[in-house]
N, C-alpha and C positions, 0 to 999 in steps of 0.2 A: 351393107353396111353389116352385115349376119356375121361376117365371115369376119370382122375386124374383131370382134365382140366375142367370137367363137375365139380365134386367136390370143383375144387379152386370156381370158378364162381359163385357157394350153398355160401359159405363157407365167400366169396364177397360181393354175394348179401343179408345174412342176418347180417351182418354188416355192412352193410353201412344203413341195413333199419331200423335198431335195435339202429342205435347210430340216425336218424333221429328221432324216437318217443319223445314225451316230454310231462310230464310228466302234466294230468290235472293239479295242484294243483300247478307247475308254475305258468299253466294262468291266475290264476282267483287274483285281486287286497287284496290286505290285510283286507279295506273292510269286498270288501266279504266272507273273512275267517272267520271275529269279530262278520259281522251278524246271519250267519247262523249255529247257536245251543245258548246254553248255559255254565258257561263257570264255570269251579272251581276253586280257589286258592289252589295248593298242601301243597307250597313250598312260606316262605314265611323269606326272608333270612338277618342280615342283615353284612357286612363285611368289617374294622375289625369290631366287638360285640362289643355291647354300654356297660358300665359300667351304670348299674341298678341304683344301692344301691353303694356304698365303699366296692369292691373288687367282685361283683355281676353283669357278665358281661353274655349280653345273644343274640345268635348272629342266633336262632330262634323265628323268632317272630311269630308264630302258637303254639308255646310250651304250652301253659296253654288256651288257646282258648277251649272256651266250645262248647261241642259235634252240641247244639243245630245251635250254629252262622260256627260249620265245615262244613257243608250240604246245604253253603248257597251257591245259582247259582249267577252270573253276567248275562243281556241280556245286548247283544249290539244292540239295538233299528238302522231301515236303520234313524228314522226322526233323529238319533244325541244324542236322550235321551236312560239312560240306566237302565234298571230294578236292580231289585232285588229280583229272586223266596228264597225262605222260606229253600223251599227243603220240603224230608220226618217226618224233624224234627224241631219244633217248640220251640222257645224258652216262646213263652207266649200266648196257646194257641187260642185268642182270638184276635195275628196278624193278618193279610189280610194274603194272600199267595204269593199274589206280592207285592210293592212298585213301584212308582220310585222316583230314589232315589241320578238324574243329567242328567249328559248331559255330548256328548262325540266327541271329532275329532283326523283326522288324519290329519299331512301337506301334503303338495303337494308329496312330495316326498313317502310319507310313514314309514315314518323310526322313526314317531315320533308320541307318541297316548296323546292326550287332556286329563285326566278326570276333569269335577265337583262336587265336591255334594255339596251343598248346600253353593256358593260360596267359594271353595276353592280348585283351579286348581292347578295343577297336572301334571306334564308333562314328558312323561315315555319317554323311548326310548323302539327301538323295537331289542329285542336283535335274536331271530329270531321266529316267525311265521310258524304253517304251520294246516293245514284242524286238527290238534290231540290238538296241545303243543302252547300254548304263553308263551312269556317269556321276561317281561320288567326290565330294568332297571334305574333306579333314585338319584342319591344322597341322602343320608340321610337328607340335611336341608332338601332338597325342602320340606319333613313333618314334620318337628321341629327344628324352629331354635338351641333347646338347641343341637340337633343328629351333633358329629362333620362330617363337612361338607366333611372330608376327607372318607368319607365311603358309602359303597355304597347295595345298597337292593334293592334284587332279587326277583320278582316273577313268580312264574312257576304258570301256570290254565292250565287244561288240557279240552274238551270241551267235555261234554255230551249227 
């Protein structure tokens, strides 16, 4: 009987201890996650798709991306500026490896990310953020007034 009681207490203690553990990334702020590393856009979708020519509707915004642009990385600097790293493949070998391209800020509740590039400000909703992935959404007309406001753009980044 004592063995059964000890086993029960051990299982209970283990369950309580495991339940009390908290993942490290739960305690990181969105800001901390953003500034730790370089981010690669792996997906850019619009839903519903956008008609770019009569009868031609696209939903994958990266479908025609040049390989020299596909490996570019976004860096969110701690001072609120952003930098682009050209990655291993540059479109023009004489271009600098990195260049500043704007600024960024988070809302006080860290649910929105505002990016300003060359005076164009776009506010994204942070759909999810973790140590390895960032998913942003915005209405398509935030990018171009000609896009229908009923379309949602979703950008997925992975940390490199």
